[in-house]
Phi, psi and omega in degrees: 000328176295325178300319184290316178299322181296316181291326171297320179298318179297311179309315187297325186270328189290166173294156187313311184296343180275349187258014182271143174082167189292340182234126170266143173306140183275344186225133171250011182279152178268127181271118177278166179303130180085008183225037185271014178116163184290349182287341183236147173294149185293339180277351178282140172294154172291138182284357173228152169235153187223143174217153179221128175212136180052043178076007179249115180265125178257117177245124186246124168290111196242051176227062187300332182296335177247028175053035177053041182298139181275067174301171175298320182294317178297319179295316178294325176290321175302313180295322179295317180293323183281332179279342186302117180051040186296339178263012182284138178297336183282345177265119183250322182206156181233137174238128181251128175223177181232141180276137174095189187280355185234120178298307173192132176270011176093202186294157173278110187297340180287344172276350185252011180280169180298337181293335180283327175091165187301310188301312182294321175300318183294319182295322178296314180289326178290318183297312177302314181297320180300317180294319179293326175291318181304316182302311180294324185266359175295140186286351176246152172300142180239123186249132168266131173255105189251123177223085182133195182287142176223107186240143170064236181294342171293318175293323177298316176300320169298317177296335176281341184293157173293320181224142174225126175245130182234145173285173181287339179277354182288156172210161190220132184211157172235074191272011182309323180303334179292337181246014174081019176229090180309138180278068185290319178284320175302329179299333179298303180292318184293317181292342179269340183257340180226163180299148186308319184288327174291315181300315178292329177294317178293326180284322186283321188267328186077359184294136177284153174246151176283168174306320175291325174293317183298322177293317182298319182270352173096011180288327181236164182261327182217154168237135179219160175303154180304325182285351174257357186305307183293313178303317186291317177296321180290327180295316181292318181293320176289334174292320177299314186293342181279346182269171179287123177301317180297322180293312179302318184295316175302314182298312177306304187298324179294319184299316181290327180293316181282347185302312183277007184266161174288167192305311185298310176302320184296309181300323180294314188291310182294332178289320176294324180294321180294325176298307180304319180296322172296336179280346180285153181298316181291337178291318170294319181298322181292319180292311180301319174300318179298312180300313181282357178059050175223169177279138178297154175247093184292143174295335172195000000 
């Protein structure tokens, strides 16, 4: 009961975008080395690394020896990195990538044995769900930069991102069925990113699809040669970073809000969003700049 009360209190205090959905992220702090929570010893390195420049935050899954498995520690570190100063005007876009030949192999199966127990398993999947929902509810666009294999929850992470750019060597799978653990939570993001029959074939067989197949079915945005992956991703990120944060944030929130609605409701919501957009300082600045044939000067 105390945990429920604490979660409700956090929702009441946090920004609106953090209060969407059944679970609100539990921590908005940025994990510095050695401060990623009580689940890890202070001497252990953080499983993610982060750098930010010119409005672009790069978050790297940095545990290649374990194939960047989304352990509980990895998920908490990723959540913290995404949440860090999320409301800052200096943050315009986030890129998530993986170190080594595997983007992410999904959950750490050693954490899912009977020895860990029901409560630990519940925390793993609840934290994972929080991270995936946080990506969609975050005010800035989040891009997956994929170079290698992405399976199970790793594939879920890519499907949850707003944009995904992959190298030609990348592949994607939800192979949990092969080890007796159906990829039910990855199916949430996958089933919203690709056609149902494609998702179910991946889920029922566990067989991987290539980057080209993933592009064809809408799981990713672009496929490029490996040597062009970073440049292509950064070009997209820099373009977004050059735009008005407030306008992009409104647009992202509205896009996801209208998606599950019927046509009439979707047009009602987006019409209201257009009116709200016009009321923004940057909305008027952009229009005036176009009329005056000059570059806009965004408020942030």
